[in-house]
N, C-alpha and C positions, 0 to 999 in steps of 0.2 A: 403783055405786065399789068400785072394790078398793084393799081393805087389805094392803100388803106388810111386816107387823110386826106379829103382836101375838103374847101367851103364854097359855100352857095352865097350869095345874097352882097349888095353894098352896103356898107356902114353910113352916117351919116359922119361930117369931116366934124374931127374934136378935136381939142386944145390940149393935148398930150405934154405932160411934165412942165406945165406952164406956157408956152409957146402957142404961135397962132394955129386956128383950126386948121386940121392936114387929114389928106388922104393916103393913109401911109403903103395902102394895101389897091397899089396900083393897076394890078391885075384881077381884081374881084369881079365877077359876073353877076349882072343883076337875075339873068331871066338861064330857062334852064336851053333856051335853043346857042345861049352863049356858053353854057356847060360841056353839053354837046359837040359844040363845035369845036372845044378845047381837046376833050377825046379823043374825038379822029382826029386831028393835026398831032398829038402825042403818040398815037396806036394804042393807046389805054384801053385793056378789054374787059375790066371791071374796076371799078371806085365805091368807095365808102364816102358819101357826102353828106358835111355836116353844117348846118347852120353858121354862119361869119359869125365872129362876136369879138368884141377887144373895146367897146365903147362901153363907159359904167351907167347903162340900164339897159336893166334886164329885158324890158319888153322887145329890145330891139332883135335881141339872139332868139328867144322864145318866137318873137315874132315870123322868124324865117325858118320853124318849122312844118309848118302844111305845106309851102314851098321844097323843099326836100322831098318830104312823103310825095309829092307829086313827080318828082322827078323821078325819084325810083318805080310808079306804075306806068310812067312815061316811056322808059329807055330800058329794058333789062341788063344793061352793063351797069345801072345805077341802083346801090343799094343806100340806103338812109340808114345818117344819126340823128335822135332828136337830142335839141338840147334839154340839160334837166338841171335842177339846181337843190340842193339840201339845204336851205339857209331856209328860217323860217319864216321871214319873211315874203320867199317866194313859194311856200307849198300851195296855194293858189294856183299859181303857172303852171309850175310842175304839175300838179294835180291833170291839170288840163294838156298837156304834155303825154302823159302816161294814157291820155285814153287812144292815143295813137299810137301806143307799142303793137299792136296786135296786125295792124296795116300792113298789108301786103308789101314787100320790099322794104320794111326798118330792120336795121339786123346789130343797132346798138342804141346803150344812152353816151351821152358826151356829158362827162362834170370836168369843171374846170375853175377852179380857186382864185385864179386873177380878178375875176370880179367880185370879190370877196367870200367871204364863207371861208371853211374847213373841213378838217378831218375829224370834227368835234360835230360837225353842224346834226339837228334834230332831224333830218329825213335822209340822212342814209341809209339807213334798213330799210326804207319803204323806195327807194330808190333800187338797192340791189336786191328787194325781193319782186321788183317789178321786172328786173332782167330775169331773175331766175325763174318764175313762172311764166316767160313769154320767151326763154331760149335764147337773151341779149349777151352781146358783149359791153362792160360799160368799160367807157374808151376815156381816158382821166390825163388831163393835163399835166407833163413837168416840166418846172425850170428851177435855177437856183435860189435858194432862200425864200422867205418866208411860208404860204402854207402850200407853195407846190413842190416844195422842196424835199425829194426823194426820201430824207428821210422820214417827213410824212405823210407824204402821200404811198409811202411803201407800208404802210401802218394797214391802211386800203386791200392790199394783198394777203396780208398776217390772219385781218377780219374777214376777208369775204372771198378768198381766193381758191377755197376748197370746193367750191359748188357754184361758184361764178366768175365764169372768164373774164381779165382786167387786162385792158391793153394802156401799158403805159407808154404815152405817146413820148417822142426826142429824146426816150432813155435817160433820164431824168435833166436832158439839157445844158449838163455843161461837165467839166473836168471831172470836180469832187464825183458827181452822181455815177459818172463813167467809170472813175476809178472804183468805186465800191458796188457796183452791179457786177464790172468783167470782174472784178478781182473776188468776186466769193455769190455776192449779196443773187443779184440775178439766178445761176445756178444751184445755191442753195435754194430757192423757192422752190424751180423745177423738181430737185430732186425727194425736197419734201412733199411732193403733189400738187404743188398750187396751179393754178392756171392762170400764168402771168404770160403774155404778150407786149412786145414790146415792136417800135419803127425807129428808124436810123434819122428820122427827119430832125436839123438843127445838130447833128452830134459832129462832137468836133472833128479835127482829120483822123487824128490817132485810134479813135475808137470804132471806126467800121473793121480798121485792119486789127486791131487786139481782138477784138471779140468774134471775126471769122475765125484766127490762129486758136484761141480759146472754146472753143467750140468745138473745131477739129483736134483738139488734143482732148477735150474732156468725151467727145463724142454723145453730148448731148447740147442741146437748145437751138439746130441749125431748123425745126419746127415750132420755132417761136419770137420769129423775127419778121416785119413783114418791112416794105417797100412803100414808102409815103412822102408826098409829095410837100404836102401841108401849103397846097397854091390857095388863095393867094398871098399869103405868109411866109412861105417857101418856096423855090425856084425848082419845078420841077428837071429840066434839065441839069441841073447842077445836080441835084439829090439823086437823079438816074446813074450820070458820069460817075458819079462816087461810090454810089453801091455796086454798081457793075463791077469798078475793079477792083475790087476785092471779091466777087464772088462767080468773076466770068468764070466758065470753064469747070465748073464746079457743083457737086448736088447741091450745095447751098441754094446756088441762081437759081433753083426752080423750086425751093422751097421760100424764097426770099419773094420772089415776081409773082410767084403763081399760087402753087398748093398751099401755104398758107391762110392766102386769103380764104381762098377755100373753104378753108376749114372753118374760119373767125363767121366770114362772111356770107359764104354760101350765094 
C-alpha cells in the first residue's frame, strides 16, 4: 500500500473560528522517527509526505519544507512535497522553497488556497514552470466553496494540465464537486489529454462507489486515482477500509494502492 498524501510537522495551537486555541490534528508527528513508526505500523510501502499546514501563518508550513526533504533522504519509502504559494506576499518564501526542488526525494509541489490567495495569484506560472522543469506533480487542495472550490481549482487543470501533472486532492471535497467530477468533468479532462489525478480522502461515501462504477463503465480513469490518508487530518484506517471496499479484487485496486503512486511519485 502506498499513501499519496500525508503531513509531517506539529502546528501551534490556534483559536479557530473564534474559539480557544486548540490542536485538532491530534496525530500530528513532529519528528521523522515518529513518521517512520507510523509507516511501519500501517505497513505503508511508500508515502508522499507534505508539510503540515492549517494555521494562518505561512512561515509555519514553509518552515517544514526542510524537514520533509530530510525525511525523504533518510528513508527510501518517503517522497517529499514542498509547500509553495503563488501569492505575491509569499514570493520570497516560495523562491527559497523552489531551491529545494532538485533535491533527491522531492516529487511534488503543494498548493493550497486555504491560507489565502486563489487561482489568479501572480506566482502560479512560476510554480508550474518549476514543476515542469523538475518533472514534479502539483498537489492542489480542493474543498467546497471559496478559492478551493473545484470550479476554481479546476481551471488550473485547464491552464496547466497539458504538460504538468495536477493532483486534485480530496476529489473536490464535497457532494457538488463529486457529482461534477464523476458526472463528466474528470473524464472529460482525461479524454482531452490533461494530466489530472486525484485521491478520495475526505470523499463522501457514495463517491468512491460511483467513481469505481464509472471507471469500469467508461474504461478510463483507473490510472488516475490514488489512495491517500491525509494524516493527521484524515484517518488512515478509515480511508483505507473505504477505498478497499470498492476496489478489492479488481484491477483498480492495484492501480489505486500501488501503480499510480509509482507513476507520479516514483
